[in-house]
N, C-alpha and C positions, 0 to 999 in steps of 0.2 A: 433687230432686237431679239435676243435669245431669252424667251420667257416661258416656254412650254416644252414638255417632253413630246416626242413624236408618237402619235397615237397608233401608228403602224409598226414602229421599230422598238418593240420591247418583248421580253420573255413572257411566256404564258403565266409565269409565276410572279409577274409584276403587275400591279393594278395602278392605273392612273386616277388621281383624285383632284378635286378642286379645279376643274377645267383643264386638266393636264399639267398643272404647275407642280404637283406632288406625285412622286412615284413611291409605292409601298410594296415591299416583298411580302407575298401572301402565303407561299408554300414552297416545298421542294428543299432539297439539300444542294450544296455547292453554290457557286457564285452565279447570279443571274443578272441580266443586263437590261438597261433602258438607255436609249439614245435620244439626244435632242435634235433640233432641226439641222439641216445642212448649213454649213458655214458659207458666207458670201463675201468675205473680205480677207485680205492678206493679214489683217490684224483684227482679231476677235477676242473679246473678254466676256466672261460670265462668271457667276458664282453659284455654288451649290450649298444650301443650308442643310446641315445634317439635323433633321428634326427629331429623329428617333434612332438610337443605336445603343444596344446594351453592351456591346463588346468591341466596337470600332472596326468590325469586319466589313468595311465599306471601302471601295476604291473609286476615285474620281479622276477623270482625264478625258482622253479622246480615243475613238475607234474609227477605223475606216468604214465608210458607208456600206460596203459590201459584207461586213461581218454578219454571221448567222446568229441573231439574237436568241434563237431557241437553243443554241449550243451553250452549255455551261462552261465556266472557267475560261472565258476568252482572253483573260490577261496572260495566258500561257502562249498566245499566238503572236505572230509578227504584226498583226493588224491592230494592236492595242498598246497605248502608252498611259500608264496609270500611276497614281500616288495612293498608297495604302494607309488607311487610317490607324490601324492598331499598332503598327511598328514604324511608320514614317518612311518606309522604303519606296523606291520607284521600281516599277515592273514594266518590262517589255520583252516579248518573245520568250517567256518562261524564265527570264533571268531577273533577279532582284539586286538592288544596290542601296546602300545607305543614302538617304537624301535629306530628310528634314524631320521636324517634330511630329509626333503623333497627332491625330485629330479625333474628335469624338462628338457625341450628341451636343448640339448647341453651337458648334463651330461652323464658320462660313469659309468655304474653300474657293478661292478665286482661281480661275484658269485663264491664261493668256496664250494665244497662239499668234505668233508674230514672225513672219518671214521664215517659217520652217522650224522655229524654236518654240518649245512648250515650257512655260513657266507657271509656277503655282504661288499662291498667297494664302496665308492662314489668318483669318480675322483682320484682313487689311495689311498685314505685314508680309513683305516679300520673302519667299522661301528660296527663290533662285530658279535658274534654268535647269530643268530636269532632263530634257531631251533636245537634240538638234537633228536637223536633216529629215524632218517629217515630210510625208508626201504633200502635194499641193493641197491647200486648204479646202478646195471644192470636193475632195475625196474624204474629208473628215467630219465627224460629228461629236458634240459633247457626249460624254458617257459616264454612267455610274454603274458599278457592279455591287450587288448586295448579297450577303451570305445568310444573315439571320432573319428569320421570319419576323414581320412587323417593323423592320427597319424602314425609315422614310427619309427621302431626300427631295428638297424643293429647289427647282431651278429658278434663279433670280437674274433678271436683267441688271446690269451694273456697268459702271464706268471704272476703268483701271485705276487703282489707288494712286499710281504715279502721275497719271494725267489729271486726276481730281486735285492733287496737291499742287501741280504746276498751274492749273487754271485759277487757283485761289490767289496767286500772287500777282 
């Protein structure tokens, strides 16, 4: 169950609140990172609730476990796969491409890692597969990057919308 940010894997400019469920950017310029727990399944799903963001300068996705969380702007590196709130682009290795709608404060972003493919959901609606060919799940962690001070992101345990809809029938 993915429900708390990792207390050891976050930038010095990120504060964990409410028992580790909420990450808040406290200071600094540039994008700073918080990671969730190590993944333990070939198929994992979690959601990030954007609790506070004045400008949508938040990225949601996954990073390799070995990423240096004290280093800013890790979306520029080959070890991060991210969906960017303010413009809906996907980012990997310093390259961006058009992907989906923007997201902002109040939105729930679902993230599914399944068999090396990374898909995103916005408020329960599928955005599609953003990336394929990711490293083995055991090397990855949920991640959020925040730029603006006082931005907040809550990690939510959840069931994939597609599975929830199938189970209801």
